[in-house]
C-alpha positions, -999 to +999 in steps of 0.1 A: +512+709-317+477+708-307+469+709-267+454+674-268+484+658-286+506+676-261+486+664-231+487+628-244+526+630-252+535+650-221+537+622-196+555+599-222+582+626-223+587+625-183+589+587-181+628+575-171+650+564-201+651+528-208+686+512-200+705+497-226+715+460-222+750+468-209+736+496-184+728+490-146+707+512-128+718+533-101+709+522-067+695+558-053+689+544-018+725+535-013+743+559-037+754+596-024+761+631-036+772+656-009+782+693-016+806+712+004+798+747+005+827+769+019+828+805+033+848+833+025+853+876+030+867+894+053+843+882+080+842+847+071+844+838+107+810+851+109+794+827+086+794+791+087+799+760+061+771+737+047+766+701+034+740+695+013+726+664+000+715+658-034+698+624-039+698+609-071+665+603-090+678+579-113+711+574-136+726+543-149+762+532-153+776+510-182+808+495-167+818+474-200+841+483-227+818+512-238+818+527-203+792+555-201+771+571-170+743+592-164+722+607-137+696+629-126+688+647-096+660+668-090+665+706-077+637+707-050+649+674-030+687+689-026+687+695+014+709+712+036+719+690+059+712+693+098+729+729+111+718+762+130+701+782+107+690+750+086+654+762+078+667+797+061+698+783+046+677+759+029+651+786+013+678+806+003+694+776-014+660+767-033+648+801-040+681+823-048+705+798-055+694+766-075+657+787-082+645+750-083+613+762-097+625+777-126+653+748-131+642+715-116+666+692-128+702+690-127+720+659-147+753+646-156+764+626-187+800+612-194+815+619-229+849+604-224+859+576-197+898+571-195+909+544-175+942+552-156+951+519-142+928+495-124+902+504-102+906+541-115+890+563-138+893+599-154+854+608-161+848+638-188+810+646-189+786+674-192+769+689-159+739+709-165+728+731-135+708+762-130+697+758-170+739+755-179+755+727-192+795+727-185+821+700-191+839+690-162+862+659-156+862+639-123+883+614-108+870+581-099+878+551-080+865+519-076+859+504-042+839+471-037+807+477-050+809+512-052+824+540-075+839+573-055+849+606-062+850+642-059+845+671-082+850+709-078+828+729-095+824+769-095+789+783-090+795+810-119+803+784-141+769+777-143+755+814-141+749+812-100+762+845-079+771+830-048+757+845-018+768+873+002+761+892+032+770+925+048+780+937+013+803+911+006+820+907+041+805+874+043+799+850+015+798+820+001+827+804-017+826+800-055+841+768-055+820+738-042+838+704-034+810+676-046+818+640-030+800+612-045+796+573-040+775+557-068+763+520-063+747+502-094+724+477-089+736+440-092 
């Protein structure tokens, strides 16, 4: 493909995906994803746990009979919530863990939504993180105008080695707990 054609098409390839008739956009200002990062190792008392905010850049929910959800997070916008050593933890997370320059997006797209009972679902989907895609299953509960839930993911599942210090005596847990509240526009 010649460079001129690529230059013309590139802006079109980065536009948000159009919504289908039954989809509602995710309201990014009222939705949130919080990642809880634990500590492990022989001297884990010397380390500390972190909470990380992952704002949703775009996404949509189809809560009709077809039931589908997708969302996208910009890795560079993920931030460590205020804590001691926040700047150093933020830098390590962006450069060494997420490698957000190399892997700028995190995506989730459901492949099946199974209704458990009124207001509760098991949602299975593909999570793409750090350039790798893996299937995860999430329990979701509908409360008022929001979909709430939590998931456990392992960093190594996505080719990320948990941060270690002092020869591994202090390290970040491989398992991360992800809490979310997703609100769709009306």
